[in-house]
C-alpha positions in Angstrom: 52.9 99.4 -27.5 48.8 100.2 -27.6 48.2 97.7 -30.2 50.1 95.2 -28.1 48.1 96.4 -25.1 44.8 95.4 -27.0 46.3 92.3 -28.0 47.0 90.6 -25.0 43.7 92.0 -23.4 41.9 90.2 -26.2 43.9 86.8 -25.8 43.7 86.7 -22.1 39.6 88.3 -22.1 39.3 85.3 -24.8 40.7 83.0 -22.5 39.0 83.6 -19.2 35.8 83.5 -21.0 35.9 80.7 -22.9 33.4 77.9 -22.0 34.4 74.4 -21.5 33.6 71.3 -23.7 33.2 67.5 -22.8 33.0 64.9 -24.6 32.0 61.1 -23.3 32.6 57.7 -25.3 31.8 54.8 -24.0 32.1 50.6 -24.4 29.6 48.4 -23.2 30.6 44.7 -22.2 27.2 42.8 -21.1 27.4 39.5 -19.6 27.3 36.4 -21.5 24.2 33.6 -20.6 24.6 32.7 -17.3 22.1 30.5 -15.9 20.5 32.7 -13.0 20.2 29.9 -10.4 24.5 29.7 -10.6 25.4 32.9 -8.9 24.3 35.5 -6.5 25.0 39.7 -7.4 27.0 40.6 -4.5 27.6 44.6 -5.3 26.1 46.3 -8.0 27.6 49.7 -9.5 31.2 49.3 -8.3 33.6 51.6 -10.1 37.2 52.8 -10.4 38.5 55.6 -12.3 41.8 57.7 -13.6 42.2 60.6 -14.8 44.9 62.9 -17.1 45.7 66.1 -18.2 47.2 67.1 -21.3 48.3 70.9 -21.8 48.1 72.3 -25.3 47.6 68.5 -26.5 51.1 67.7 -25.9 52.6 67.7 -22.3 51.7 65.5 -19.6 49.0 62.3 -19.4 49.2 59.1 -20.4 48.2 56.8 -23.2 44.5 55.7 -23.1 45.2 52.6 -22.9 47.3 53.0 -19.6 44.2 55.2 -18.5 42.2 51.9 -19.1 44.4 49.8 -17.2 44.6 52.4 -14.3 41.0 52.5 -14.2 41.1 48.8 -14.0 43.5 48.9 -11.2 42.1 51.2 -9.1 38.5 49.0 -9.6 40.5 45.9 -8.5 42.1 47.9 -5.5 38.7 49.4 -4.6 36.8 46.3 -4.9 38.7 43.1 -4.8 37.7 39.8 -6.2 37.3 36.9 -3.3 37.3 33.0 -4.5 34.6 32.3 -7.1 33.8 36.3 -8.1 33.6 37.8 -10.9 33.0 41.3 -12.7 30.3 41.3 -15.1 28.1 44.4 -16.8 31.4 45.9 -17.4 31.2 49.6 -19.1 34.1 51.8 -20.2 33.4 55.5 -20.4 35.9 58.0 -21.5 35.4 61.6 -20.8 37.4 64.2 -22.5 37.0 68.2 -21.0 39.0 71.0 -22.9 39.2 73.9 -20.7 40.0 76.9 -22.0 39.4 75.9 -25.9 42.2 73.3 -26.6 44.8 74.2 -24.1 44.2 72.1 -21.1 42.4 68.6 -21.6 41.3 66.5 -19.3 40.7 63.0 -20.0 38.8 60.6 -17.5 38.2 56.9 -17.7 35.9 55.5 -15.5 35.0 51.6 -15.2 31.7 50.3 -13.9 30.8 46.9 -13.3 28.8 44.6 -11.1 30.3 41.8 -8.5 28.8 38.3 -8.7 29.6 35.2 -6.6 28.9 31.6 -8.0 27.8 28.6 -6.2 
């Protein structure tokens, strides 16, 4: 019984005092050659995000494809485009945070872009 208590205490101690880890991954989509006289910047650094959590890497969450799609939907909901507008300088950032080692994984996708309007 004493050995089981020591083992249980050790596991709880390790879980409570394990530091978190964060991993970043990103993709930048730079604009093509647009003539500067053809458009004006409407807004800069607009963003949308989506997040998901996994327990033990198996339960919860969605696929990364769905996570990026949800972040894109959030961007277009928060900053809808009007006629003759487009997103440029788009970046996709994925951040994975591990809590209590690999017990809980939190993945966040942030899409950042600028909005231009063609004349």
